[in-house]
C-alpha positions as CSV (number, residue, x, y, z in Angstrom):
1,X,47.0,52.8,152.4
2,X,46.6,52.5,148.5
3,X,45.2,49.3,147.0
4,X,47.2,47.9,144.2
5,X,45.6,45.5,141.6
6,X,47.6,44.2,138.7
7,X,47.2,41.5,135.9
8,X,50.8,41.7,135.1
9,X,51.6,38.3,136.9
10,X,48.9,36.6,134.9
11,X,49.0,34.7,131.6
12,X,47.5,36.5,128.7
13,X,44.7,34.0,128.6
14,X,43.7,34.8,132.3
15,X,44.0,38.6,132.1
16,X,40.7,39.2,130.6
17,X,38.5,37.6,133.4
18,X,40.7,39.1,136.1
19,X,40.6,42.4,134.8
20,X,36.8,42.5,134.1
21,X,36.8,41.6,137.9
22,X,39.1,44.0,139.1
23,X,37.4,47.2,137.1
24,X,34.0,46.2,138.5
25,X,35.2,45.5,142.1
26,X,37.0,48.8,142.0
27,X,34.3,51.2,140.3
28,X,30.8,50.2,139.5
29,X,29.9,46.9,137.9
30,X,30.8,47.2,134.1
31,X,31.0,45.2,131.1
32,X,34.6,45.1,129.7
33,X,35.5,44.0,126.4
34,X,39.4,44.0,125.6
35,X,40.4,44.7,122.3
36,X,43.7,42.8,122.0
37,X,43.9,39.0,121.1
38,X,46.7,38.9,123.9
39,X,45.6,41.4,126.5
40,X,48.3,43.9,127.9
41,X,49.0,43.9,131.7
42,X,46.6,46.3,133.5
43,X,47.1,48.0,136.8
44,X,44.7,50.0,139.3
45,X,46.0,51.7,142.5
46,X,43.1,53.1,144.6
47,X,43.1,55.3,147.5
48,X,40.1,56.2,149.7
49,X,39.5,59.8,151.1
50,X,36.3,59.9,153.0
51,X,33.6,59.2,150.6
52,X,36.0,60.1,147.8
53,X,37.7,57.2,146.0
54,X,40.6,57.9,143.7
55,X,41.8,55.3,141.3
56,X,44.9,55.6,138.8
57,X,44.3,53.1,136.0
58,X,46.9,51.8,133.1
59,X,45.9,49.2,130.5
60,X,45.7,48.5,126.9
61,X,42.6,49.0,124.5
62,X,39.3,48.2,125.5
63,X,35.5,49.1,125.9
64,X,33.6,49.5,129.1
65,X,29.8,49.7,129.1
66,X,27.4,50.6,131.7
67,X,24.0,48.9,130.7
68,X,20.4,48.8,132.1
69,X,21.1,45.4,133.5
70,X,24.1,46.4,135.7
71,X,22.4,49.6,136.7
72,X,19.3,47.7,138.1
73,X,21.6,45.1,139.7
74,X,23.4,47.4,142.0
75,X,21.8,50.8,141.9
76,X,24.8,52.5,142.7
77,X,24.8,56.3,142.1
78,X,28.0,58.0,141.6
79,X,29.5,60.8,139.6
80,X,32.5,59.6,138.0
81,X,35.3,62.4,137.0
82,X,38.2,61.2,134.9
83,X,41.4,62.8,134.2
84,X,43.1,61.7,131.1
85,X,46.8,61.5,131.2
86,X,47.8,59.0,128.2
87,X,45.9,58.0,125.2
88,X,42.3,58.9,124.2
89,X,38.9,58.1,125.3
90,X,35.7,58.3,123.4
91,X,32.8,58.8,125.9
92,X,29.1,58.5,125.3
93,X,26.3,59.2,127.4
94,X,23.0,61.2,127.3
95,X,23.0,61.2,123.6
96,X,26.5,62.9,123.3
97,X,29.8,61.6,122.2
98,X,33.2,63.4,122.9
99,X,37.0,62.6,122.5
100,X,38.8,62.9,125.7
101,X,42.6,63.9,125.1
102,X,45.5,63.9,127.4
103,X,45.3,66.8,129.8
104,X,41.3,67.0,129.5
105,X,38.6,65.5,131.8
106,X,35.2,64.3,131.4
107,X,32.2,63.3,133.8
108,X,30.0,60.2,133.7
109,X,27.0,59.3,135.8
110,X,26.8,55.7,136.9
111,X,22.9,55.8,137.3
112,X,22.5,56.0,133.4
113,X,23.7,54.1,130.5
114,X,27.3,54.9,129.5
115,X,30.0,53.8,127.1
116,X,33.8,54.4,127.1
117,X,36.3,53.2,124.3
118,X,39.9,53.4,124.8
119,X,41.5,52.4,121.6
120,X,45.1,52.4,122.5
121,X,47.3,52.2,125.7
122,X,46.0,54.6,128.1
123,X,46.2,56.1,131.6
124,X,44.0,58.2,133.6
125,X,42.8,59.1,137.0
126,X,39.2,58.4,138.1
127,X,37.4,60.2,141.2
128,X,34.3,58.7,142.3
129,X,31.9,60.9,144.1
130,X,28.7,59.5,145.7
131,X,25.9,61.2,144.2
132,X,24.2,61.9,147.4
133,X,27.2,63.9,148.6
134,X,26.8,66.4,145.6
135,X,23.9,68.7,146.0
136,X,23.2,69.5,142.4
137,X,20.1,69.3,140.0
138,X,20.0,66.2,137.9
139,X,19.4,68.4,134.8
140,X,22.6,70.3,135.7
141,X,24.6,67.2,135.7
142,X,23.0,65.5,132.9
143,X,24.0,68.8,130.7
144,X,27.6,67.9,131.3
145,X,28.2,64.3,131.1
146,X,30.4,63.0,128.1
147,X,31.7,66.5,127.5
148,X,35.5,67.0,127.1
149,X,36.8,70.0,129.5
150,X,40.4,71.2,128.9
151,X,41.1,72.2,132.5
152,X,43.2,75.2,131.0
153,X,41.2,78.1,132.7
154,X,38.4,79.0,134.9
155,X,36.7,76.8,137.3
156,X,37.7,73.8,135.0
157,X,41.3,74.6,135.5
158,X,40.6,74.8,139.3
159,X,39.1,71.3,139.4
160,X,41.9,69.6,137.1
161,X,44.8,71.3,139.2
162,X,43.3,70.5,142.8
163,X,42.2,67.0,141.8
164,X,45.4,66.1,140.2
165,X,47.4,67.3,143.3
166,X,45.1,65.6,145.7
167,X,45.8,62.1,143.6
168,X,49.4,62.7,143.8
169,X,49.3,63.1,147.6
170,X,46.5,60.9,148.5
171,X,48.5,57.9,149.9
172,X,50.0,60.2,152.7
173,X,46.8,61.7,154.0
174,X,45.6,60.4,157.4
175,X,41.9,59.9,157.7
176,X,40.9,63.5,159.2
177,X,43.0,65.4,156.4
178,X,41.8,63.0,153.9
179,X,38.1,63.6,154.9
180,X,38.6,67.4,154.7
181,X,40.5,67.1,151.3
182,X,37.6,65.2,150.0
183,X,35.0,67.8,151.3
184,X,36.9,70.5,149.4
185,X,36.8,68.4,146.2
186,X,33.1,67.8,146.5
187,X,32.3,71.5,147.1
188,X,34.7,72.3,144.2
189,X,32.9,69.9,141.6
190,X,29.6,71.1,142.8
191,X,30.6,74.6,142.1
192,X,32.0,73.7,138.7
193,X,28.7,72.0,137.7
194,X,26.6,75.0,138.8
195,X,28.6,77.7,137.1
196,X,28.7,75.5,133.9
197,X,25.0,75.4,134.0
198,X,25.1,79.2,133.8
199,X,24.8,80.3,137.6
200,X,27.4,83.0,138.4
201,X,29.9,82.1,141.2
202,X,28.0,84.7,143.5
203,X,24.7,82.7,143.0
204,X,26.2,79.4,143.8
205,X,26.2,78.3,147.5
206,X,29.6,76.9,147.4
207,X,31.4,79.8,145.8
208,X,33.5,80.3,149.0
209,X,34.7,76.8,148.9
210,X,36.5,77.4,145.4
211,X,38.2,80.6,146.6
212,X,39.4,78.8,149.6
213,X,40.9,76.1,147.3
214,X,42.7,78.7,145.5
215,X,44.0,80.4,148.8
216,X,45.1,76.9,150.0
217,X,47.0,76.1,147.0
218,X,48.8,79.3,147.0
219,X,49.9,78.8,150.8
220,X,51.0,75.2,149.9
221,X,53.1,76.5,147.2
222,X,54.7,79.2,149.4
223,X,55.1,77.4,152.7
224,X,58.8,78.1,152.5
225,X,58.2,82.0,152.6
226,X,58.6,83.0,156.3
227,X,56.8,86.1,155.5
228,X,53.8,84.3,154.3
229,X,50.8,86.0,156.2
230,X,47.1,86.8,155.6
231,X,47.8,90.3,154.4
232,X,50.1,89.0,151.7
233,X,47.6,86.2,150.7
234,X,44.8,89.0,150.5
235,X,47.0,91.1,148.4
236,X,47.7,88.2,145.9
237,X,44.2,87.2,145.7
238,X,42.8,90.8,145.4
239,X,40.8,90.4,148.6
240,X,40.5,91.8,151.9
241,X,42.3,90.3,154.9
242,X,39.0,90.0,156.6
243,X,37.6,88.0,153.8
244,X,40.8,85.8,154.1
245,X,40.0,85.0,157.6
246,X,36.3,84.5,156.8
247,X,37.1,81.6,154.5
248,X,38.9,79.6,157.0
249,X,36.3,80.2,160.0
250,X,34.3,77.2,158.5
251,X,37.3,75.1,159.0
252,X,37.4,75.9,162.7
253,X,41.0,77.2,162.3
254,X,42.7,80.6,161.9
255,X,44.8,81.2,158.6
256,X,47.9,81.1,160.9
257,X,46.9,77.8,162.6
258,X,46.4,76.3,159.2
259,X,49.7,77.5,157.8
260,X,51.5,76.3,160.9
261,X,49.7,72.9,160.6
262,X,50.9,72.4,157.0
263,X,54.6,73.5,157.9
264,X,54.7,71.2,160.8
265,X,53.5,68.1,158.8
266,X,56.0,68.6,156.2
267,X,58.9,69.0,158.8
268,X,57.6,65.9,160.5
269,X,58.0,63.8,157.2
270,X,61.3,65.4,156.3
271,X,62.9,64.7,159.6
272,X,62.3,60.8,158.7
273,X,63.9,61.1,155.3
274,X,67.3,59.4,154.9
275,X,69.2,62.8,154.7
276,X,67.5,64.2,157.8
277,X,70.4,63.9,160.2
278,X,72.9,65.4,157.6
279,X,70.6,68.3,157.1
280,X,69.9,68.9,160.6
281,X,66.7,70.1,162.5
282,X,67.0,73.7,162.1
283,X,67.9,73.4,158.1
284,X,64.6,71.4,157.8
285,X,62.6,73.9,159.9
286,X,64.1,76.9,157.7
287,X,63.2,75.2,154.7
288,X,59.3,75.1,155.6
289,X,59.2,78.5,156.8
290,X,60.2,78.6,160.4
291,X,62.9,81.2,161.1
292,X,63.5,80.4,164.8
293,X,64.7,76.9,166.0
294,X,63.5,77.5,169.5
295,X,60.1,78.6,168.2
296,X,59.8,75.5,165.9
297,X,60.9,73.2,168.9
298,X,57.9,74.6,171.0
299,X,55.2,74.4,168.3
300,X,56.4,70.9,167.2
301,X,56.4,69.5,170.9
302,X,52.9,71.3,171.4
303,X,51.5,69.4,168.3
304,X,53.3,66.1,168.6
305,X,54.0,65.6,172.2
306,X,57.8,65.5,171.7
307,X,60.8,67.3,170.4
308,X,61.8,67.3,166.9
309,X,64.9,65.2,167.8
310,X,62.8,63.0,169.8
311,X,60.5,62.4,166.8
312,X,63.4,61.8,164.6
313,X,65.1,59.2,167.0
314,X,61.9,57.5,167.7
315,X,61.0,57.2,163.8
316,X,64.4,56.1,162.8
317,X,64.9,53.5,165.4
318,X,61.4,52.1,164.5
319,X,62.3,52.1,160.8
320,X,65.4,49.9,161.7
321,X,63.6,47.6,163.9
322,X,61.2,47.2,161.1
323,X,63.9,46.4,158.6
324,X,65.6,43.9,161.1
325,X,62.6,41.9,161.7
326,X,61.9,41.4,157.8
């Protein structure tokens, strides 16, 4: 469930104190200096996926600083990756200063001094990875802090695309799926750091994780194709069918099982949408790649313990009861 914080209901005079408290509680303890006499409203919406915290932030001009006093007080060690959506940020850490523009991302290390200046209204999404979860060398990470990455190609594009998608869908993940998504994100960031330091993908121990992310992204964008299969996936990514199966072995599922789980989850959600009865169960199943309604009914019941129609009736009646009780 998303956690929502906002200073909009407060008077301008009370916003500074409340915002400082919200920022430090959401991220790591920070000194916050607002650059407006009458501070603009600020919002933070956060989701937790296993060890990964995702926070979407919008506010007015300000400067945030992580100093020695704050570092010594809390001792939190996190890698903070921020995707800039609106406005610009000037990041300073480890003797570097970089301008981060919309569409770019940057990395900070909470265990060392850093400063971030946002001179106008801004919006960004921040990803907090516990440092202990990332098995990278300190010198590798230190070489990348306060640096702008465009996310247009290579491993940077993979990181930006995957994390942006995770942020959009984070609120809908259950605990099990959320932890798997976070594990993939951690592997991907780790690979990015290793590659940027000059190690080739074949030398990096998490190279397979990055390939798996690309394959999963392709699958998610083609779930509606009833002909989606390991041979087609392999052909698209210039790899052998055997290697496609190997990528999924560590997940404890086959390629076909993973595709079926994703299709079923989307059907399950769509069956409870307002137009579901009008569209019909069969149409929803076809939308997500199930050709045979009877086959869809069998696999849905095996996965969720009830038929699609029973799930729909149960879900909609529960929604009505909740509405009537308000």
